[in-house]
C-alpha positions as CSV (number, residue, x, y, z in Angstrom):
1,M,-30.3,25.7,-19.5
2,Q,-27.6,28.1,-18.3
3,A,-29.3,28.3,-14.8
4,K,-29.1,24.5,-14.7
5,N,-25.3,24.6,-15.4
6,V,-24.7,27.3,-12.8
7,M,-26.7,25.4,-10.2
8,G,-24.9,22.2,-11.0
9,S,-21.5,23.9,-10.8
10,A,-22.4,25.5,-7.5
11,L,-23.4,22.2,-6.0
12,L,-20.2,20.6,-7.3
13,V,-18.1,23.4,-5.7
14,A,-20.1,23.1,-2.4
15,G,-19.6,19.4,-2.3
16,M,-15.9,19.6,-2.9
17,L,-15.5,22.2,-0.2
18,L,-17.5,20.1,2.3
19,A,-15.5,17.0,1.4
20,G,-12.3,18.6,2.6
21,C,-13.8,19.7,5.9
22,G,-14.7,17.7,9.1
23,G,-12.2,14.9,8.6
24,A,-10.6,13.2,11.6
25,T,-7.9,15.2,13.2
26,A,-4.7,13.4,14.1
27,E,-4.0,13.2,17.8
28,P,-0.6,14.5,18.8
29,V,1.7,11.6,19.6
30,E,3.7,12.0,22.8
31,Q,7.3,10.8,22.3
32,D,9.3,9.1,24.9
33,N,12.6,10.6,25.7
34,L,14.5,7.4,26.3
35,G,17.8,9.3,26.4
36,T,17.0,10.6,29.8
37,S,15.5,7.5,31.4
38,E,16.6,7.0,35.0
39,D,15.5,3.5,35.7
40,A,17.5,1.9,38.5
41,L,19.8,-0.9,37.4
42,P,19.7,-4.2,39.2
43,N,22.4,-4.7,41.9
44,C,24.4,-7.6,40.4
45,T,26.6,-8.1,43.4
46,G,26.8,-11.9,43.9
47,Q,24.5,-12.7,41.0
48,N,25.5,-14.5,37.8
49,Y,22.8,-15.1,35.2
50,E,21.9,-14.4,31.6
51,F,18.8,-14.5,29.4
52,T,19.3,-14.7,25.7
53,Y,16.3,-13.8,23.5
54,Y,15.6,-15.1,20.0
55,K,13.5,-13.9,17.1
56,D,11.4,-17.1,16.9
57,A,11.1,-20.6,18.1
58,T,13.9,-21.9,15.9
59,K,16.3,-19.9,18.3
60,T,18.7,-19.2,15.4
61,T,18.7,-15.3,15.5
62,V,19.6,-13.6,18.8
63,V,17.7,-10.3,19.2
64,G,18.6,-9.4,22.8
65,E,20.2,-10.3,26.1
66,R,19.7,-9.4,29.8
67,G,21.9,-10.5,32.6
68,C,24.2,-10.0,35.6
69,D,27.8,-11.0,35.7
70,C,28.6,-10.9,39.4
71,T,29.3,-7.1,39.4
72,Y,27.7,-5.5,36.3
73,Y,24.4,-5.6,34.5
74,A,24.2,-6.0,30.7
75,R,21.2,-5.3,28.6
76,W,20.8,-4.9,24.8
77,G,18.1,-5.6,22.1
78,V,14.6,-6.7,22.8
79,T,12.9,-9.4,24.8
80,T,10.7,-12.1,23.2
81,A,8.8,-15.2,24.3
82,Y,11.7,-17.3,23.0
83,F,14.7,-17.4,25.3
84,D,17.4,-19.5,26.9
85,S,18.7,-18.8,30.4
86,W,21.5,-19.9,32.6
87,S,22.8,-19.0,36.0
88,G,26.1,-19.6,37.9
89,T,28.0,-18.8,41.0
90,C,30.1,-15.8,41.8
91,F,33.4,-16.2,43.6
C-alpha cells in the first residue's frame, strides 16, 4: 500500500514538472521607433487639398486628417475607409 502511494506521488510530481516544460515561447516583438522616422514630407507648393477621415460611415466622429495648404503639409490621427476630401487653388 505504501509503495502504491509513493509511486502515485512520484507520477504526480513528474506530471507537474512536465506540464511546466515545453510550452510555446513568446517571440520577441520588434518595436518601431516612430520618434526617429525620416519619411519625406510631400512638397505642398501650389497644392491645396484635404482629406478628413471618420470613425465609421455615419461620418460624425473625425479620427484624422491629411492635406496640403499651398505651402505646408498637415497630418494627424489615423486614416480609414470613410473620408471626405476637397481641393482648391493656391494664389
